[in-house]
C-alpha angles and dihedrals in degrees: 000000000000120000134164128199140145121283091234094053092047093049091048093050094048090050092054099047092036089075088070098050114118114248093194120016136147084226107076094195091067087073086066131077121228113234113190140158112246125179095323095320137088114250120205122191136178134173142182089191090255099060124027117194123192125183131183123207132184113263145151110250114203096163128019121233149109141231138166118237131189100268098211095050093044095047094047090050095045093047091057096050122099120262097269141109113298126199127206115198128181115183116223113281091006132126093200121097116202117207125196128183125163103312095340125100131178139168121212127190114232142174133249114282089221090070095054114107107259118241110258117254108233113196146121094052135093116310128192138169116230134196106249096219093045092048090048091053092045093053094041092056097045115027095073092067094061117109119261098201125073099228087109105023095192089062091060087070138066117245107233117192129181118195125158108317096338135092115197121196118193130178131177138165094194094265099061140018136207123193124181126180117205119191117227127216093231139020115270115241092244139357110268137178124192136162113233118197111255089224092058090051091049088057092046088050089060091050095049095058094088098026120115102165123082119274120233113219122184140161132212119247094261094051091233098117138035128200126205113195120195129173097280103359136070126190126188120190133186108242123232113249117222142070117287112225118262096260098179091082089061093065110084116231094215143024138199096206132040126177123186116199141158110273093220094056093042091052094047093053092045089054091050091050091047089068089068094033090065088075094035103064091276093284125149119188124217125199115189114202123186118231126247120225109312092351111101124231120255141213113215112206117195144158133189137188123195112246091008110064143250143246140204132200133176136210130187116251140175102240124200119188128353131351116256143188120216138156131213141182104269093223093053092048093048093047094059093042091053091051093057140055137193113031130345132202120214115198129187144143101217149320095298097044130090119271110232119203125195133170110245115250095016129089099188099088138049131170126194127197125187113230129246116235113233141158111259 
């Protein structure tokens, strides 16, 4: 194999697929990245057997071929090279790849490409085209709510449901819930529900930042794998098997108090309170007070820690209904506020009821946080 490309393109490609390299695996070759010529481009692939990432970069292919190379060593070396053309040469029947860039040369020992786990073929299932920006927003506003421990594996994923012209993403760790509804341009062939690992969607989120073209998403017939196909990148993930809880019953149908405030102000005061909440079980307290006449309503955000101190801050809010007191975990509250902008509405019916958060002027997103029980 003999392939030439730019240092910048190779570094970028290695950075993309490197996210899927196995850190610990009984299969040593999964610590390597597969480099192969592919129809006039250089293909890079990596896998941890749960996620497989493949990236294509522009290259000049003089001789076809393939080899696997230790990803960390290759990436570290390429990242330190000058921004120039770089050539990768593998002599016939050799496991050594020779790299040349400007006045730098190196040889790295690799393993046979034939021993690298093949990328899964995902076909015969549901296929849909998604707007990249819309999908980015949907993942950004839901994935953070997925569970991070494996006590209930299905909660470490994001419930992904296609029905008609609507894609619904839902994530919950048992203490909070995020639901986003993304309209589709065309009806899906059949209603489908799968659970995609949150880690896979976090990796996809990074890829979607600079993507403008539609994203192809498809499953296999057995609903065990999902493929996301971007312009120059493909990611295949193993799906989580199991039934996601019925989350619709966790969203209250009514409220007795609603406060509308600016997200930026709400987030700022919550961050200030979190300094004291660190030593107070991570609890922030909210007191919603209706306005009187021309005087606006307020939301008082406070935290206190015994033997340390306390704080209190206020923001203006348009309050509908009764005043209310409620407490939340500060991390959960900050997570949802960081995912939104503009104005946010907080709805609740009392200290022991869920807090429901919705962006004002939009009906595509809802976030629910279970309250903390405190002495007022």
